[in-house]
C-alpha positions in Angstrom: 14.2 9.0 -7.7 17.2 6.8 -7.8 16.9 3.4 -6.1 13.1 3.7 -5.4 12.2 0.0 -4.7 8.7 0.5 -6.2 10.2 0.7 -9.7 11.1 -3.0 -9.6 7.7 -3.8 -8.1 5.8 -2.0 -10.9 8.1 -3.5 -13.6 7.7 -7.0 -12.4 3.9 -6.6 -12.0 3.7 -5.3 -15.6 5.4 -8.3 -17.1 3.3 -10.6 -15.0 -0.2 -9.0 -15.3 0.0 -7.3 -18.7 2.6 -9.0 -20.9 2.4 -12.6 -19.7 0.9 -14.7 -22.5 1.0 -11.8 -25.1 2.4 -12.1 -28.6 6.1 -11.0 -28.7 7.2 -9.3 -32.0 11.0 -8.9 -31.9 11.3 -7.7 -35.5 8.8 -4.8 -35.4 6.9 -2.5 -33.0 3.2 -2.8 -32.2 1.4 0.5 -32.7 -0.4 1.5 -29.5 -2.9 4.4 -29.0 -1.5 7.7 -27.8 -3.1 7.3 -24.4 -1.1 4.1 -23.9 2.1 5.8 -25.1 1.6 8.7 -22.6 1.0 6.4 -19.7 3.9 4.1 -20.6 6.2 7.0 -21.1 5.6 8.1 -17.5 5.9 4.5 -16.2 9.2 4.0 -17.9 10.5 7.3 -16.8 9.8 6.3 -13.2 11.4 3.0 -13.7 14.5 4.4 -15.4 15.1 7.2 -12.9 15.1 4.5 -10.2 18.0 2.8 -12.1 15.9 -0.2 -13.4 15.6 -1.4 -17.0 12.6 0.2 -18.8 9.8 -2.0 -20.3 10.1 -2.6 -24.0 6.4 -2.6 -24.4 6.2 -1.8 -28.2 7.5 -5.3 -28.9 4.3 -6.8 -27.4 0.8 -6.9 -28.7 -1.0 -6.9 -25.4 -4.7 -6.6 -24.4 -5.4 -3.0 -23.3 -7.9 -4.2 -20.8 -5.0 -5.7 -18.9 -3.1 -2.3 -19.0 -6.3 -0.6 -17.8 -6.6 -2.8 -14.7 -2.9 -2.5 -14.1 -3.1 1.3 -14.1 -5.9 1.2 -11.6 -4.1 -1.3 -9.3 -0.7 0.6 -8.9 -1.5 1.2 -5.2 -2.3 -2.4 -4.8 1.1 -3.4 -6.1 2.7 -1.1 -3.5 0.5 -2.6 -0.8 1.5 -6.1 -1.7 5.2 -5.5 -1.7 5.6 -6.1 2.0 9.1 -7.6 1.7 10.6 -4.2 0.9 8.9 -2.3 3.8 11.7 -3.0 6.3 14.0 -1.1 4.0 11.5 1.6 2.9 12.3 5.2 3.5 9.7 8.0 3.7 11.2 9.6 0.6 10.3 6.6 -1.5 6.6 6.7 -0.6 6.3 10.4 -1.5 8.7 10.5 -4.5 7.7 13.2 -6.9 8.1 10.8 -9.8 5.8 8.4 -8.1 3.2 11.1 -7.8 3.6 11.9 -11.5 3.1 8.3 -12.3 -0.2 8.1 -10.4 -1.3 11.3 -12.1 -0.5 9.8 -15.5 -2.5 6.7 -14.5 -5.5 8.8 -13.5 -5.4 10.6 -16.8 -5.0 7.4 -18.7 -8.1 5.7 -17.3 -10.2 8.8 -18.1 -8.9 8.7 -21.7 -10.2 5.1 -21.8 -13.8 6.2 -21.2 -15.9 4.6 -23.9 -12.9 3.3 -25.9 -12.0 -0.2 -24.6 -15.4 -1.6 -23.8 -15.2 -1.1 -20.1 -18.5 0.2 -18.6 -16.8 2.3 -15.9 -16.6 6.0 -16.6 -14.1 8.1 -14.7 -14.0 11.8 -14.0 -11.1 13.2 -12.0 -12.8 16.6 -11.5 -15.7 15.5 -9.4 -16.0 16.9 -5.9 -17.2 15.4 -2.6 -20.6 14.1 -1.7 -21.8 15.6 1.6 -24.5 13.8 3.5 -26.5 15.0 6.5 -27.2 12.0 8.8 -30.2 11.5 11.0 -29.2 9.2 13.8 -32.3 9.7 16.0 -33.2 6.0 15.6 -29.6 4.7 15.7 -27.1 3.9 12.9 -28.9 0.8 11.7 -32.0 3.0 10.9 -30.1 6.1 9.9 -31.5 8.5 7.2 -29.2 10.3 4.8 -29.9 13.5 2.9 -27.5 15.3 0.5 -26.8 18.7 1.9 -25.8 21.7 -0.1 -25.9 24.4 2.6 -23.7 25.5 5.4 -23.3 23.6 8.7 -24.3 25.3 12.0 -21.2 26.4 14.0 -23.3 26.5 17.1 -23.9 22.8 17.3 -21.4 19.9 18.0 -20.6 18.5 14.6 -19.0 15.2 13.6 -17.7 14.9 10.0 -17.0 11.3 8.8 -14.4 11.5 6.0 -14.6 8.1 4.4 -12.3 6.6 1.7 -14.9 4.8 -0.3 -16.0 5.9 -3.8 -19.6 4.8 -4.3 -22.8 5.5 -6.2 -24.8 8.5 -5.1 -27.7 6.9 -3.4 -29.1 6.7 0.2 -29.1 2.9 0.0 -25.4 2.8 -0.8 -24.3 5.4 1.8 -26.3 3.6 4.5 -24.7 0.3 3.7 -21.1 1.6 3.6 -21.4 3.7 6.7 -23.0 0.9 8.7 -20.4 -1.6 7.4 -17.6 0.6 8.7 -18.9 2.4 11.8 -20.9 -0.6 13.1 -21.4 -0.3 16.9 -19.1 2.6 17.5 -21.9 5.2 17.5 -24.2 3.4 19.9 -24.2 6.4 22.2 -27.0 8.8 23.0 -24.9 11.8 22.2 -25.1 11.0 18.5 -28.9 10.9 18.7 -29.4 14.2 20.5 -26.3 16.3 20.9 -24.2 15.9 17.7 -24.9 16.6 14.1 -23.3 14.0 11.9 -22.2 14.3 8.3 -20.6 11.9 5.9 -18.1 13.0 3.2 -16.8 10.8 0.4 -15.9 10.8 -3.3 -18.5 9.6 -5.9 -17.8 6.4 -7.9 -16.6 8.4 -10.9 -13.4 9.4 -9.1 -10.7 7.0 -10.1 -8.6 5.4 -7.4 -5.4 6.7 -9.1 -6.7 10.3 -8.9 -7.5 9.8 -5.2 -4.0 8.3 -4.5 -2.4 11.2 -6.4 -4.0 13.5 -3.9 -3.0 11.3 -1.0 0.7 11.2 -2.0 0.7 15.0 -2.6 -0.8 15.4 0.9 2.0 13.3 2.4 4.7 15.2 0.5 3.4 18.8 0.9 1.3 18.2 4.1 0.5 21.7 5.5 0.4 23.7 2.2 -1.5 21.5 -0.2 -5.2 21.2 -1.0 -7.3 20.5 -4.0 -10.1 22.4 -5.7 -12.7 20.0 -4.1 -11.3 20.8 -0.7 -11.9 24.6 -1.2 -15.3 23.8 -2.6 -16.2 21.8 0.5 -15.2 24.5 3.0 -16.9 27.3 1.0 -20.1 25.3 0.8 -20.3 24.0 4.3 -17.8 25.4 6.8 -17.7 29.2 6.4 -20.0 29.9 9.4 -17.2 28.5 11.6 -14.8 31.1 10.3 -16.8 34.4 10.1 -20.0 35.9 8.8 -20.8 37.3 5.4 -17.5 36.1 3.8 -17.0 37.3 0.2 -14.3 36.0 -2.2 -12.6 37.1 -5.4 -12.2 34.9 -8.4 -8.9 33.5 -6.9 -10.8 32.3 -3.8 -9.1 35.0 -1.7 -11.3 36.7 1.0 -12.1 40.3 0.2 -14.5 41.0 3.0 -15.9 39.4 6.2 -17.4 40.1 9.6 -15.0 38.4 12.1 -16.0 36.8 15.4 -14.2 37.5 18.7 -11.3 35.2 19.3 -13.3 33.5 22.0 -16.2 32.8 19.6 -13.8 31.6 16.9 -12.3 29.1 19.3 -15.7 27.9 20.4 -16.8 27.4 16.8 -13.7 25.4 16.0 -14.3 23.3 19.1 -17.5 22.2 17.4 -15.5 20.6 14.5 -14.8 17.0 15.2 -13.7 14.6 12.5 -13.4 10.9 12.1 -11.4 9.8 9.1 -10.6 6.3 7.8 -7.6 5.5 5.6 -7.3 7.8 2.6 -10.2 9.8 4.1 -7.7 11.2 6.6 -5.7 12.8 3.8 -9.0 14.4 2.5 -9.7 15.7 5.9 -6.2 17.1 6.3 -6.4 19.0 3.1 -9.8 20.4 4.0 -8.4 21.6 7.3 -5.5 23.2 5.4 -8.2 25.3 3.6 -9.9 26.1 6.9 -6.7 27.4 8.3 -5.8 29.3 5.2 -9.1 31.2 5.1 -9.1 31.8 8.8 -5.5 33.2 8.6 -6.6 35.6 5.9 -9.1 37.2 8.3 -7.5 36.9 11.7 -3.8 36.5 11.1 -1.5 33.6 11.6 -1.4 33.3 15.4 -5.1 33.6 16.0 -5.7 31.0 13.2 -3.2 28.6 14.8 -4.8 29.0 18.2 -8.2 28.3 16.8 -7.1 25.2 14.8 -5.9 23.5 18.0 -9.6 23.2 19.0 -10.4 21.1 15.9 -10.2 17.4 16.7 -9.4 14.5 14.3 -9.9 10.9 15.2 -8.4 8.7 12.5 -8.0 5.0 11.8 -5.5 3.3 9.4 -3.6 6.4 8.5 -0.8 7.9 10.6 -0.4 11.7 10.9 1.2 13.3 7.9 3.8 15.0 10.2 4.8 15.0 13.8 3.5 18.5 14.6 0.0 19.3 13.5 -2.2 22.4 13.6 -5.2 20.4 14.9 -5.5 17.9 17.8 -6.4 14.3 17.7 -6.2 10.6 18.5 -5.0 8.3 15.7 -5.7 4.6 15.9 -4.1 1.7 14.0 -3.5 -2.0 14.7 -0.4 -4.2 14.3 1.2 -7.3 15.6 4.6 -7.1 17.4 6.2 -9.3 14.8 4.6 -7.5 11.8 3.6 -10.9 10.5 1.0 -11.7 8.0 0.9 -8.4 6.1 -2.1 -7.5 8.1 -1.9 -3.7 8.2 0.0 -2.7 5.1 -1.2 0.9 4.5 0.0 2.5 7.8 3.4 1.0 7.3 3.5 2.1 3.7 2.4 5.7 4.2 4.6 6.6 7.2 7.1 3.8 7.9 9.3 5.8 10.3 6.4 6.9 12.5 5.0 3.4 12.4 8.3 2.0 13.7 8.3 4.6 16.5 4.8 3.9 17.7 3.8 0.2 17.0 2.9 -2.3 19.7 6.2 -3.8 20.7 5.7 -6.2 23.6 3.7 -9.3 24.1 1.2 -8.4 26.9 -0.3 -4.9 26.6 -3.4 -4.4 24.4 -2.1 -1.1 23.1 0.8 1.4 23.1 0.1 5.1 23.5 2.4 7.8 22.1 2.1 11.6 22.0 3.6 13.7 19.2 5.8 16.7 19.9 2.9 19.1 19.7 1.5 17.5 22.9 -2.0 17.4 21.4 -2.0 14.4 19.1 -1.9 10.9 20.4 -1.3 7.7 18.5 -2.9 4.6 19.9 -1.4 1.4 18.4 -3.7 -1.5 19.1 -2.7 -5.1 19.3 -4.3 -7.0 16.4 -6.3 -10.0 17.5 -5.6 -13.3 16.0 -9.3 -13.7 15.0 -12.1 -11.3 14.5 -15.8 -12.1 14.4 -18.9 -9.9 15.0 -22.6 -9.8 14.5 -23.9 -8.6 11.2 -27.5 -8.8 10.1 -28.2 -11.0 13.2 -25.6 -13.5 12.1 -22.0 -14.2 13.2 -19.6 -13.0 10.6 -15.9 -14.0 10.7 -13.4 -11.7 9.0 -11.0 -13.8 7.0 -9.3 -11.1 5.0 -5.5 -11.5 5.5 -5.3 -7.7 5.8 -8.0 -7.4 8.4 -5.8 -5.2 10.5 -6.8 -2.4 8.2 -10.5 -3.2 8.6 -12.6 -0.7 10.6 -14.3 -3.6 12.4 -11.2 -3.9 14.7 -12.4 -0.8 16.5 -16.0 -0.3 15.5 -17.3 -3.8 16.2 -17.6 -6.0 19.3 -15.2 -8.8 18.6 -16.9 -12.1 19.7 -13.4 -13.7 20.2 -12.3 -10.9 22.6 -13.4 -11.0 26.2 -12.3 -7.5 27.0 -12.8 -5.6 23.7 -10.4 -2.9 24.8 -9.9 -1.6 21.3 -13.6 -1.1 20.6 -14.3 0.3 24.1 -11.6 3.0 23.9 -12.4 4.0 20.4 -16.1 4.3 21.2 -15.4 6.5 24.2 -12.9 8.7 22.4 -15.3 9.3 19.5 -18.1 10.3 21.8 -16.0 12.4 24.1 -14.4 14.4 21.2 -17.7 14.8 19.4 -19.3 16.7 22.3 -16.3 19.1 22.5 -14.0 17.5 25.1 -10.4 18.1 24.3 -7.0 17.3 25.8 -6.6 14.2 28.1 -10.4 14.3 28.8 -10.9 12.8 25.3 -9.1 9.6 26.4 -11.2 9.0 29.5 -13.3 5.8 29.6 -16.8 6.0 30.9 -17.7 4.6 34.3 -19.8 1.9 32.5 -16.6 0.5 30.9 -15.5 -3.0 32.1 -13.2 -2.8 35.1 -10.4 -4.7 33.4 -10.5 -2.2 30.5 -10.3 0.7 32.9 -7.2 -0.8 34.6 -5.5 -1.6 31.3 -6.2 1.9 30.0 -4.7 3.4 33.1 -1.5 1.3 32.7 -1.3 2.2 29.0 -1.6 5.9 29.8 1.0 5.6 32.6 3.5 4.3 30.0 2.8 7.2 27.6 5.7 7.5 25.1 6.8 11.0 24.0 7.9 11.1 20.4 
């Protein structure tokens, strides 16, 4: 795409992180492996289409380890280019040539398996890990079991779509879920009334492959899904749709025993999702599959009506469009001045919606907006100046300059915040939606909430902005 500002970002980063300090050979070209040539061809194509000067990489004898790390860090370079965000347009973030570059990056790192001395092994064809979570003794003592079978459509279900790519072990999943969800699930409903599942990619999935899917989701939103999304729905969600579903080799339904419309709506009301960052794109694609399969059995209108009962809570990732099939509350944090580069990803993925919904004054703890569909709310939360919380019976202060993207902003009790409005409202919304509440009932705070939070929440709701 012409004038895509990320072309200059990638080119400058390449000279700095790959070529700096390398041997320059002006009189002849260095012969690089075909895998390098393929990736560099796509990188230079992206740069040239944007109107920038391509990289004359054959004139350099560079360390391929540096190129390998560069390819894995493309998204990081985008994140770090905060000076261009004020001028960024949505078309730049979902440029088809940008998507092709990330795809080339994902293919390159797989080609490097066992060839450059790096111990990491990548496989872009791996599917999700799907864990059943036992919270009867609370999140700190949770037990996790890999589940291969269907989920019960008769129970309230909460599906945590998480962005991390980790080793397949109960110890690792316990650590990562606790580090992200913290005190947000300290509610009896998660011990007794709700079945909770965690969904994530294994460590073999490259970051570039994941971002390729994210960018395709942003670009094609309601029509796109991956093979792993189909596999997830077929393995775990079919009881929500119908009974005895059979497929042909193209994953099209050839027979099924449908439910009544009332039962279908009730089943979908038992699907509640919490998704964090890129996990939201994974959840969105899986819901695209759910809708597509439901439509094949019941028709478009019945499927659309049923999908409105599905509820998505998200953090750090704005909705992919302003009218969605499902319902939800979408949280993020920002400062009115956008200073400090503290929440880069929300701004990066959907700059226009960010500008419409961000906290814009200097006194309210949040700003509430509702999308045109009337069912999806965006709650922009004021980012605190400092964040500290209890971890392993010790006080832990978050010093990451991007801590606005950290889940602790809503999942932990901030020791510097007397009201903890953000944590309180998220904890209530998560519990309310998980037991099947929908509409404005999801936004209600419990009577046990601090009086000042109840007052603040009422004022925020009264100032609801319609997008």
